[in-house]
C-alpha angles and dihedrals in degrees: 000000000000093000096064098078091051092053091051091051092050092051090051091054092051091050092052093049092049092050090050093053095047091060093066120104117250132187108231100185107098102181141015130218122255122245145208130233110259095014118107112253128207132171134154128220109208133197140193133210124002132102118276147261095072125197116218128201142162098245101180136022118348140277117258110276111270095029123101136183123237124180117228121249093266090038091231090119139024128219121219107201144150140088115295111237105184131042119232147093114287126194119189142151128231121204128193122193121202128216092265093054096258116140138203124193130193126186121215140184119206124184118209113201122209119264114277115261118268114266128191123219126188127217113225096024091214136019121228113183096185120207117347123181118237108260093034133085133217127203133197131187122241126192126201118198131188100230094173132083101254133058117273124207116207110208105170142021108195120189124200116199119059093231093061128075141165131223138176094045114113112194142247097036128166121214121201118215110297091008119131140198125201127203141158132259118200134201119204110178117218093193145346118297144063120311131190137178146152133247107209115198111204117201144139089258123120094255101047125177097044106195121207116192117228124201136169144145126232115215130198116256117263126242124241119208128188127203147234098025119224113018109217117188097186117202117354123176114246109258094025131085141228129194132205129189126232138177138218122209131187123211136178097017137003114292125206115204109207104178143358140181149136131257094225123064091214087072118063127188118218143155097060130091119209143248091045129171119207120195118219108291094013121126135198127199127225138172135221122204122204117204109174116211095192141015121275138055118308129183136196141176121235109209128197117194116203144138090267120124090245096049126174093049113194139196126195119233127196137173141154124232111221125199113249115263109246114244132196136176122219113211128191134171142175118275116257120223112253094012118140095178143003133224123212123212132188140184139168112255087244092057127084102209132054125232123213109243103176149318140230130220095236098314119127100215133073136175119214114200100164096092137115127229118250095031133111120222137192118215130194133174133208131197125227122206130205092276088055091247110155122215127225121274117287124231115298122263110199121202130184115206119215116248096239 
């Protein structure tokens, strides 16, 4: 019975000692991941127990270059982060000290591998130019990107296939990781038919040479026809105009018309907007207006410049300038009592005021020859007595003159 108090006392002592030990800080992270030069690194060192704030330190060795240690906000953990700069094997110790002065240390070994070799990628991976008419060229953009972890130097860009070429790529050129360079590839067909080639990019990258397939088809030039041929305007009065319609048609392949015009200013092309591309079998209308400036027959050549095999395509134009037909208007009126003379007035129907065109010494007829074909005129007459008093205007006589 006397041993019982001693057992109770011993158990109490053990409990107190155990509680004292459990309050000490301890690092629970036993290992850290390896890393790669140039690739962001992140790892967390965790703890348990202990009274914060904790104080963290590298107690042995050193962290890999480019990596630093940052305590968390509550200091119960520390973050190792950064971008490794140098390859190698690094051994180091990390110590954390709790508020009561207790410490915990963990030793680590982290291997940093060298940066991955530079690797080139092409976008697009192949170039297809489609159909290109002989005499034309087609260009496509190509982009090379360093998708690896080390710089890549491009030294050559070799093209197989005489109809293909590259431009805008100055060599040698060095691309840092994720850096790109863009240039052009061009296809110039020498004849009709399929063509293929390869663009080989030579570099110090891991995948040299990088081969980019090239493909295209050369097509024969189209033919441009014009109708009707020729355009004959016949007789046209000098000072007036006449218009005739024409049509352009493409056959064989698409035809692009770049310019057009006549070599005589009396003939004017209209009704067509250039440049214009016509697909095979497609037509486009146009008009030509002839405005003769003098009498006699005049000719001209209407020329269409295009990428057709028969460019320039021409059409003959002809027309005859005809002198205007003279026109006159004969006027007569009833005699007015007491009149010794009469005054004649004229105006276009679009005008507001009359203009005096002549007078008679008592006669009641008059011929007006100062008129233009295609116009409509209003005429009035007034009488004048011996005291030279002029009457009001008479009623209106309206006359329409033929156009030719």
